[in-house]
C-alpha positions in Angstrom: 39.8 -49.1 31.6 43.4 -50.3 31.7 46.0 -48.0 30.3 48.4 -49.2 27.6 51.9 -50.6 28.2 53.3 -47.5 26.6 51.3 -44.3 27.3 51.4 -41.5 24.7 50.4 -37.9 24.9 47.2 -38.8 23.1 46.4 -41.4 25.8 47.0 -38.9 28.5 44.7 -36.4 26.8 42.0 -39.0 26.4 42.3 -40.2 30.0 42.0 -36.6 31.2 38.6 -36.3 29.5 37.2 -39.7 30.2 38.8 -41.4 33.2 36.2 -40.5 35.8 33.6 -42.4 33.7 35.6 -45.6 33.8 34.9 -48.6 36.1 38.1 -48.1 38.1 39.5 -44.5 38.1 41.7 -45.2 41.0 43.2 -48.2 39.2 44.0 -45.9 36.3 45.6 -43.4 38.6 47.8 -46.2 40.1 48.8 -47.4 36.6 49.7 -43.8 35.6 52.0 -43.5 38.6 53.5 -46.9 37.9 54.0 -46.0 34.2 55.9 -42.8 35.2 58.1 -44.8 37.7 58.8 -47.6 35.2 59.5 -45.4 32.2 56.4 -46.5 30.3 55.7 -43.0 29.0 56.4 -42.5 25.3 57.7 -39.1 26.2 59.6 -39.1 29.6 58.8 -35.4 29.9 55.2 -36.3 30.5 55.9 -37.9 33.9 54.9 -34.8 35.8 51.6 -34.4 33.8 50.8 -38.2 34.2 51.4 -38.0 38.0 49.4 -34.8 38.2 46.5 -36.5 36.6 46.8 -39.4 39.0 46.7 -36.9 41.9 43.6 -35.2 40.5 41.8 -38.6 40.2 42.7 -39.6 43.7 41.7 -36.2 45.2 38.3 -36.2 43.4 37.7 -39.8 44.6 38.5 -38.7 48.2 41.8 -40.5 48.6 43.9 -37.8 50.1 46.8 -40.0 51.0 47.2 -41.3 47.4 46.6 -37.7 46.1 49.4 -36.4 48.3 51.8 -39.1 47.2 51.1 -38.6 43.5 51.2 -34.8 43.8 54.6 -34.9 45.6 55.9 -37.3 42.9 54.5 -35.0 40.2 56.3 -31.9 41.6 59.6 -33.8 41.8 59.1 -35.0 38.2 59.1 -31.5 36.8 62.5 -29.7 36.3 61.8 -27.6 39.4 59.1 -26.7 41.8 58.9 -23.3 40.0 58.2 -24.9 36.7 54.9 -23.4 35.4 53.4 -26.9 35.0 54.1 -27.8 38.6 51.5 -25.2 39.8 48.5 -27.5 39.2 50.2 -30.4 41.1 51.0 -28.1 44.0 47.5 -26.8 44.1 46.2 -30.4 44.1 48.6 -31.2 46.9 47.0 -28.4 48.9 43.5 -29.7 48.2 44.5 -33.1 49.5 46.0 -31.5 52.6 42.7 -29.8 53.3 40.8 -33.0 52.8 43.2 -35.0 55.0 42.1 -33.0 58.0 44.4 -31.2 60.5 46.8 -30.0 57.8 45.1 -26.8 56.8 48.2 -24.7 57.7 50.3 -26.7 55.3 47.7 -26.3 52.6 47.6 -22.6 53.0 51.4 -22.4 53.0 51.5 -24.2 49.7 48.8 -22.0 48.1 50.4 -18.8 49.5 53.6 -19.7 47.8 51.7 -20.1 44.5 49.9 -16.8 44.9 52.3 -14.7 42.8 51.5 -16.9 39.8 48.1 -15.2 39.6 49.8 -12.3 37.8 51.7 -14.4 35.3 50.0 -17.7 34.5 46.5 -17.8 32.8 45.7 -21.2 34.5 46.6 -20.0 38.0 43.3 -18.2 38.9 41.3 -21.4 38.2 43.5 -23.9 40.0 44.2 -21.6 43.0 40.6 -20.5 43.5 39.4 -24.1 43.1 41.8 -25.2 45.8 40.7 -22.5 48.2 37.1 -23.3 47.5 37.8 -26.9 48.3 39.3 -25.8 51.6 36.3 -23.7 52.5 38.2 -20.5 51.9 36.3 -18.9 49.0 36.5 -15.5 50.8 40.3 -15.7 50.7 40.1 -16.6 47.0 38.0 -13.5 46.4 40.6 -11.3 48.2 43.5 -12.8 46.4 41.9 -12.5 43.0 40.7 -8.9 43.7 44.1 -7.8 44.8 45.7 -9.5 41.7 43.3 -7.7 39.4 44.0 -4.3 41.1 47.7 -4.9 40.9 47.6 -6.0 37.2 45.4 -3.2 36.1 47.2 -0.6 38.2 50.5 -1.6 36.6 49.1 -0.7 33.2 48.3 2.8 34.4 45.2 3.3 32.1 41.5 3.6 32.6 40.9 1.7 29.4 39.7 -1.9 29.5 42.7 -4.4 29.3 43.2 -6.2 26.0 41.4 -9.5 26.1 43.6 -11.3 23.6 42.6 -13.6 20.8 39.6 -15.9 21.3 41.8 -19.0 21.5 44.3 -17.5 24.0 42.8 -14.8 26.2 45.3 -13.0 28.5 45.9 -13.2 32.2 43.6 -10.3 33.0 40.6 -12.1 31.4 41.1 -15.3 33.4 41.6 -13.3 36.7 38.4 -11.3 36.1 36.4 -14.3 35.1 37.4 -16.4 38.1 36.9 -13.4 40.4 33.4 -13.0 38.9 32.6 -16.7 39.5 33.8 -16.7 43.1 31.9 -13.5 43.9 28.7 -15.0 42.4 29.1 -18.1 44.6 29.6 -15.9 47.6 26.5 -13.9 46.7 28.5 -10.6 46.7 27.0 -7.6 45.0 28.1 -6.8 41.4 30.9 -4.3 41.3 32.9 -2.4 38.7 35.3 -5.3 38.2 32.4 -7.6 37.6 31.2 -5.2 35.0 34.6 -5.3 33.4 34.5 -9.1 33.4 31.2 -9.0 31.5 32.6 -6.5 29.0 35.7 -8.6 28.3 33.5 -11.7 27.9 31.4 -9.7 25.4 34.5 -8.6 23.6 35.7 -12.2 23.4 32.4 -13.4 22.1 32.3 -10.7 19.4 35.8 -11.5 18.2 35.1 -15.2 18.1 32.0 -14.6 16.1 33.9 -12.2 13.7 36.8 -14.6 13.2 34.6 -17.7 12.9 32.6 -16.3 10.0 31.3 -19.3 8.1 33.8 -21.7 9.5 33.0 -24.6 11.7 33.4 -23.8 15.4 35.4 -27.1 15.8 33.4 -28.2 18.8 33.4 -31.9 19.3 30.4 -33.4 20.9 31.1 -36.9 22.2 28.5 -39.5 21.3 26.5 -39.3 24.5 26.8 -35.5 24.5 25.7 -35.3 20.9 22.6 -37.4 21.5 21.7 -35.2 24.5 22.4 -32.1 22.4 19.9 -33.0 19.7 17.4 -34.3 22.2 17.4 -31.0 24.1 18.2 -28.6 21.1 16.8 -30.2 18.0 17.2 -26.9 16.2 21.0 -27.5 16.2 20.7 -30.5 13.8 21.5 -28.2 10.8 24.5 -26.9 12.7 26.2 -30.1 14.0 24.6 -32.8 11.8 21.7 -35.2 12.0 23.7 -37.9 13.7 27.1 -38.5 15.2 28.6 -39.9 12.1 27.6 -36.8 10.1 28.9 -34.6 13.0 32.3 -36.3 12.9 32.5 -36.2 9.1 31.8 -32.4 9.1 34.6 -31.8 11.6 37.1 -34.0 9.7 36.3 -32.2 6.4 36.6 -28.8 8.1 40.0 -29.7 9.5 41.2 -31.1 6.2 40.2 -27.8 4.5 41.9 -25.7 7.1 45.1 -27.8 6.8 44.9 -27.4 3.0 44.7 -23.7 3.5 48.0 -23.7 5.4 46.6 -23.7 9.0 48.8 -25.5 11.6 48.3 -26.5 15.2 44.8 -27.7 14.5 42.5 -29.5 16.9 38.9 -29.9 18.0 37.5 -28.9 21.4 35.4 -31.1 23.6 32.1 -29.5 24.4 29.2 -30.4 26.8 25.6 -29.6 26.7 25.7 -28.5 30.3 28.5 -26.1 29.4 26.7 -24.6 26.5 23.5 -24.2 28.5 25.4 -22.5 31.4 27.1 -20.1 29.0 23.8 -19.2 27.4 22.2 -18.6 30.8 25.1 -16.3 31.8 24.6 -14.3 28.6 20.8 -14.3 28.9 20.7 -16.0 25.5 19.8 -19.2 23.8 22.0 -22.0 22.4 20.3 -21.5 19.0 21.9 -18.0 18.7 25.1 -18.3 16.6 26.8 -15.6 18.7 26.1 -17.5 21.9 27.6 -20.7 20.3 30.6 -18.7 19.1 31.2 -17.3 22.6 30.9 -20.8 24.1 33.3 -22.1 21.5 35.8 -19.4 22.4 35.5 -20.2 26.1 36.1 -23.9 25.5 39.0 -23.3 23.1 40.7 -21.3 25.9 40.9 -24.4 28.1 44.0 -26.5 27.3 42.3 -29.6 28.7 39.5 -29.4 26.2 41.8 -29.5 23.1 42.2 -32.7 21.1 45.1 -32.3 18.6 44.5 -33.1 15.0 45.5 -35.1 13.0 46.6 -38.2 15.0 48.9 -40.8 13.5 47.0 -43.3 11.2 47.4 -46.1 13.7 46.7 -44.0 16.8 43.3 -43.7 18.5 40.9 -41.5 16.6 40.4 -37.9 17.8 36.6 -38.5 18.1 37.0 -40.8 21.1 35.4 -43.8 19.6 38.4 -46.0 20.6 39.0 -47.1 17.0 42.2 -46.3 15.0 42.1 -43.1 13.1 42.6 -44.8 9.8 39.6 -47.0 10.3 37.3 -44.3 11.7 37.4 -40.6 10.9 40.2 -40.4 8.4 38.0 -41.9 5.6 35.2 -39.5 6.5 36.9 -36.6 4.7 36.6 -38.5 1.5 32.9 -39.4 1.8 
């Protein structure tokens, strides 16, 4: 899928979700890097993000040299190497160094420099632990995450559970504990008191999401292929998400219009997957048909910036649903049907 002459924020968001399913992901990565170099980004401030996406594509496709080049360019494109957005690019650089072979010391130096961000940035536990996992250093990830949790909770000087934050923006402690819990599960380590705390905070998040949601739509967007799989595997959710993809999109568009009419701003939908819903239900020993399970999964997805699709797009921009059509010719009219 070739990228456009001028690449918008919406284009970047769509590529982030779909590029690995295209015929030539590495070609898209090269075009993103070229767009940043040639000034073909609608917002020049997106250069770092575009290059970071290019680095991620190259790293996933086992092209460490290209990933390193793109990651270095991404870090340089941000105002400074300490810019919060540069952390992902630097972690990707470390992953590429691990993959390149013989450069493990450089990779660990990069990640060690990022380690303090575990206490301040909600995304840092995920990208740091993923980089350490990729380098075969999951045990180090567990140590770093455990020490960060101890430091953060110790600073608060209380035996009470930390505040989890709102369902759409959980705090740093939540993400630290959840990533620690994940790493320890993968290492087959025994459940400890911090794992218990991770479970309690997840329960708290699910409960709050359920209470806040009430009768509102959960604003989960199931792409066409995911929607077909959802109803094939969970036919009981037809009443929740609609009998077909057109009905599903119409429900979301109408819900968003109603929220906007009520004065809500910063609206968007959140891209969901059947595998993600099923995995969340298994962790909770529940079933996707349970509204509380779905509310908890919706809260988990909404906490990931990469899952959010802003709404509404401009009339002539690509529709939020991912169909490839213009908004004015696709989902915009659905709110009136």
